[in-house]
C-alpha positions, -999 to 999 in steps of 0.1 A, spaced: 0 0 0 14 34 -10 22 57 19 0 88 22 17 119 9 25 146 35 1 175 36 14 204 16 31 231 37 29 264 19 17 300 24 -19 288 23 -12 266 53 -7 296 76 -40 307 93 -44 340 111 -70 338 139 -91 370 141 -113 386 166 -123 361 193 -113 330 174 -82 324 195 -104 321 226 -127 296 210 -98 276 197 -79 274 230 -102 284 258 -79 270 284 -53 297 277 -77 324 288 -99 309 315 -106 279 337 -125 253 317 -137 230 346 -168 252 350 -180 287 339 -173 304 372 -142 322 360 -159 338 330 -186 351 354 -159 363 377 -144 384 349 -177 404 348 -178 406 386 -142 418 387 -152 447 364 -180 456 388 -157 454 417 -132 477 400 -159 504 397 -165 500 435 -127 501 441 -124 533 421 -152 548 444 -180 549 419 -202 520 431 -218 508 463 -239 478 451 -232 446 432 -260 421 425 -255 387 410 -285 367 398 -287 330 389 -316 329 364 -339 299 358 -327 295 322 -291 289 333 -279 324 325 -261 347 351 -264 384 354 -241 409 372 -254 444 379 -235 473 394 -242 510 401 -209 522 387 -203 547 359 -216 525 332 -195 513 302 -193 542 276 -213 534 245 -203 563 222 -181 558 191 -145 552 198 -125 581 182 -100 558 164 -120 525 158 -153 541 148 -174 515 167 -193 518 200 -169 514 229 -192 489 246 -190 467 215 -152 469 214 -149 459 251 -168 427 245 -155 418 210 -119 428 209 -90 412 229 -68 438 247 -94 465 246 -103 482 279 -101 512 302 -74 499 326 -42 502 305 -36 539 314 -26 540 350 -12 576 349 -30 608 356 -62 611 337 -67 573 335 -101 559 343 -87 535 369 -57 540 392 -60 505 408 -78 477 391 -78 439 390 -88 438 353 -56 447 334 -53 430 301 -85 440 284 -92 404 278 -116 392 305 -151 401 294 -143 395 258 -135 359 269 -169 358 286 -185 368 254 -166 344 232 -176 314 255 -213 323 258 -241 314 235 -257 347 242 -246 379 261 -267 410 268 -253 443 281 -273 473 294 -253 504 303 -269 535 320 -250 568 319 -253 605 309 -291 604 309 -294 574 285 -295 536 286 -280 516 258 -285 479 251 -265 455 229 -268 417 224 -241 392 213 -242 356 202 -211 335 202 -190 366 205 -205 384 176 -230 412 176 -265 398 173 -285 429 180 -267 463 173 -265 489 200 -298 507 207 -298 538 230 -327 557 244 -333 584 271 -338 572 307 -373 570 319 -386 581 353 -377 556 380 -347 540 361 -313 541 377 -291 568 364 -258 549 362 -244 514 361 -239 483 340 -259 450 337 -243 420 319 -263 388 315 -244 358 300 -255 323 289 -223 302 292 -217 278 263 -216 243 278 -194 230 249 -164 248 264 -167 235 300 -163 201 316 -194 210 337 -220 236 329 -230 240 365 -216 269 385 -201 257 419 -223 275 443 -200 272 472 -171 288 453 -194 316 440 -207 323 475 -172 324 489 -161 348 461 -189 372 466 -185 372 504 -148 380 500 -155 408 476 -178 424 503 -151 419 530 -125 436 508 -148 466 500 -162 478 534 -196 495 529 -203 479 495 -233 456 495 -229 423 475 -261 403 468 -267 369 453 -301 360 441 -310 324 431 -342 323 411 -344 285 413 -344 283 451 -359 318 456 -331 325 480 -313 358 484 -282 366 504 -265 400 510 -230 406 524 -220 439 537 -191 442 561 -179 470 583 -155 450 604 -135 441 574 -107 415 574 -107 409 612 -144 398 612 -140 377 581 -109 358 594 -124 354 629 -155 337 613 -134 316 589 -109 301 614 -116 265 623 -101 269 658 -94 297 682 -60 315 678 -33 313 705 -30 352 706 -55 379 695 -56 386 658 -30 411 645 -44 436 620 -23 460 599 -30 485 572 -4 507 554 -5 527 521 20 550 505 13 587 505 22 612 477 57 617 491 67 581 494 102 576 479 96 540 466 60 534 459 31 553 442 4 570 461 -22 545 473 0 514 470 2 492 500 -16 464 519 -41 456 545 -39 423 564 -52 403 593 -31 375 607 -40 347 632 -17 321 648 -31 287 658 -13 257 673 -36 231 655 -61 226 627 -59 237 591 -46 271 583 -67 297 563 -48 316 537 -64 341 513 -47 368 494 -60 394 469 -45 420 446 -68 449 438 -97 427 449 -86 398 426 -82 365 444 -47 351 440 -53 315 449 -17 305 440 -3 333 462 27 352 448 51 380 457 27 398 480 23 366 501 61 364 502 63 400 514 39 392 542 60 362 551 91 382 551 76 410 573 62 385 598 95 367 600 117 397 604 95 412 631 92 380 651 129 373 647 137 408 659 115 403 690 130 370 699 165 385 696 156 416 716 143 394 745 170 367 741 143 339 738 161 316 713 175 285 729 211 276 721 215 256 689 181 265 674 181 283 641 150 302 632 137 301 596 108 320 579 87 288 576 89 283 614 71 316 620 48 312 589 39 275 595 9 282 618 -1 315 604 -36 321 589 -42 353 571 -62 374 548 -41 398 527 -54 426 505 -27 444 485 -31 474 463 -5 475 434 -6 502 408 5 480 379 5 444 390 20 416 368 1 384 371 10 349 360 -15 342 331 -49 355 323 -67 339 352 -45 359 376 -40 331 401 -5 343 411 11 377 414 46 380 399 54 417 405 89 417 422 83 450 440 53 436 459 77 417 482 93 449 495 59 468 493 40 444 517 70 437 539 78 474 544 43 481 558 38 448 578 72 445 596 71 479 615 34 475 624 40 440 638 72 451 656 52 479 673 23 455 682 46 428 697 65 453 718 32 468 730 19 433 739 50 415 752 31 385 767 15 378 732 49 382 716 64 356 739 36 332 731 42 337 694 79 332 699 72 300 717 52 288 688 79 296 662 107 281 683 87 249 688 83 246 650 120 252 645 129 225 671 105 200 654 121 208 620 157 204 633 148 171 650 134 158 617 167 168 600 188 151 626 169 118 621 179 119 584 215 127 593 219 96 615 211 74 585 242 86 567 275 67 567 301 74 594 328 84 569 325 121 561 344 135 531 363 167 536 344 195 520 362 216 494 380 246 508 364 270 483 329 259 493 311 286 514 286 263 531 252 273 546 244 270 582 212 249 580 214 211 577 178 208 564 181 194 528 145 205 520 155 241 522 193 241 514 206 250 480 241 253 465 250 277 436 277 265 413 290 300 403 311 309 373 343 327 384 357 339 417 345 375 414 309 364 410 315 339 437 325 368 460 294 388 453 272 357 457 288 350 492 280 385 503 245 386 489 233 351 498 211 339 526 237 324 549 212 301 565 202 281 535 224 291 505 259 277 498 283 290 471 308 269 452 329 291 428 342 273 397 374 285 381 374 284 343 354 261 321 344 227 334 357 196 317 335 182 289 327 149 307 306 132 281 332 106 271 352 106 304 351 72 322 335 74 356 367 61 374 387 89 359 362 118 367 379 128 399 412 136 381 394 169 374 394 191 406 362 210 397 342 177 391 357 163 423 346 194 444 311 194 429 306 157 438 319 160 473 300 193 480 266 179 469 273 145 488 264 122 460 288 99 440 288 97 402 264 70 388 247 58 357 210 59 346 204 23 356 222 25 389 205 30 423 228 55 440 226 64 477 210 98 477 207 100 515 240 119 516 226 146 494 234 179 512 212 203 491 177 201 479 185 224 450 218 223 430 217 255 410 240 264 380 247 301 380 267 314 351 268 347 331 239 356 308 262 356 278 275 330 253 304 319 276 280 315 304 257 294 282 287 272 273 295 266 310 258 258 316 260 231 288 291 216 303 276 213 337 243 200 324 263 174 304 281 164 337 248 160 356 231 141 328 260 118 321 272 111 357 245 122 380 213 114 362 192 105 393 196 140 406 179 153 374 152 126 377 145 135 413 143 172 404 173 185 423 191 203 394 182 239 385 195 266 362 195 302 375 187 329 350 204 362 358 194 393 338 214 407 309 202 443 313 193 468 340 168 496 331 165 528 352 132 545 345 127 580 358 96 590 377 64 593 357 30 605 368 20 587 399 47 561 395 81 568 412 115 561 396 120 523 390 149 499 386 140 470 364 159 440 351 156 423 317 165 387 310 172 393 273 166 418 245 130 407 241 123 416 278 143 448 274 120 459 245 89 450 265 101 471 294 109 501 271 76 498 253 57 498 286 77 528 298 68 546 266 31 539 272 35 554 307 49 586 290 86 580 294 106 582 261 130 554 254 159 578 253 152 589 289 156 553 302 191 544 312 201 510 300 231 491 316 243 458 302 260 433 326 291 418 310 290 391 337 279 382 372 311 397 386 297 432 376 268 428 399 271 439 435 258 417 463 225 435 466 218 432 428 227 395 427 204 388 457 175 408 442 177 393 407 191 358 411 194 345 447 162 358 464 136 329 463 108 354 460 121 373 429 146 351 411 140 330 380 151 294 386 144 268 359 141 231 369 161 208 347 138 181 333 140 156 305 110 170 287 91 152 259 121 130 249 130 99 268 165 92 283 177 73 253 166 99 227 182 127 249 214 107 251 216 104 213 211 141 209 237 151 235 262 126 219 257 145 187 264 178 204 291 169 229 309 138 214 344 143 202 339 123 171 307 140 160 320 169 141 302 159 109 269 156 127 273 190 144 282 206 111 250 192 96 230 205 125 246 240 121 239 240 84 203 231 91 196 254 120 223 281 117 200 308 106 180 305 138 209 313 160 214 349 173 252 354 177 263 377 205 295 393 193 
């Protein structure tokens, strides 16, 4: 039987998705597809943004008998006049165009200073994944109505004067989610109720109502007690000390943050039961946490650690770590960030680096004052943290006893960490002595070790295992990490592993990439079980630093770019904020040695802000990967490499 000819690949094969087609083709890239809750949440978030901006006091969500859901607010109402550039009604653009919205301009004159909706994608996704969507908007003495079907306009915009008794402003959106795009067409009532309740908590004075036409039930949430009442009601057990509440926001004269940026939080410490942890950014629930959570953790740890040191409460031999303080903490955190960077469209995690410092800078001094004003509670909290530290250290000692009695002498150039807890410890294999010096000064001495490597590591792909230790660098790496070289089919003893993370840290240039490849070759060939167990990582230091002058409400900023693509993105964003590219000062790091200790910590070592890539096999199995690396690293493979270079040479960007 003749083989089927390959499908023709030509200019005709390239398809450009237009309008809302990308959402329908790949809905999982834009929303959760287990049920329609998130597309309703997108509408709810817009209503909440109006309340956050101070223009609304009521939000009403109705579950209709026909399966549709409506969200009604008393905000300013979506504009429905013609867009000056697009020539179409603005309300139509908002629901039919990706990246169209009123939340891009955060400077003076923008419609929103703080908002959760950022990308101009949300409600257009709701529209794309609904069989029908109706919008009514009341503003400027008129009411306008438009209907969509499957993302397209079904009934064009109709506007009329307001009649007596009609509300003067606000928006109502009613959507019929399309069951084809979701695993279940049913809205999870428990999650929806929790979401609405939390919105009311985060917006004191705003009434949030849920109406269920099927059960004829109606619930309204309106809180004046804010985060404290909410956390107190949510905790499964009583806290060991009274709840700690803090609120701090930057004023117009703050030297690091824009006016209004900051955080409010309520924290409870319990000695048993499940912990309750909820965090929000501009009213958006960040279920996977993020850098604002890290800031809260840092602020709590620094304040409690300072209190313990001030009162000399730490027993001899006990080392306190952030997780010891944080382990029994329940909290509700609400951060306000002017221009938050989320991970993905569903905004489950905040990635903004400055949020760590933002939240910590307000939480730490507030908790320090509170602890020193309530010393008896401070001592109880210290007792809880010290108990957690002792439990953790005992667990680490049990693992230590299983190790063999013979201990190898650690390399002299290794600057080790103080902790013996493998779960937290990490070692950085650093290119060069100068970078190693900055890393030693900038690291967290408790959990981070530094092993500087002199020169380029040996290409070990074709080196016999018995001859590996002739090379000093390879010998030092093996002894430092506590694992002997082994093969893919061996069962090495990993109980001697001294670090949970072994991180390759080299320059962001071509030479640095070469050193990365040589070290990855060493681990794949002679320490494959470390890769398999997820212990090998590659640190990604930035290539550029960008200093952006103050603009509008936003103070001067210092940003780092991984590569030229990120650099362009930062400069484009600065231009949108009104800062010309030529006013941005760009510095290029020739190597890690050029970074001072603070810069290296902020960009590459700090667990809350660094970029650390886990090394994994990916889609190819071990044998296929071995064939590929042999072609790349084998001494007798020059012809194969030449063929690869001829085939893919045009795709390589050479850094000269």
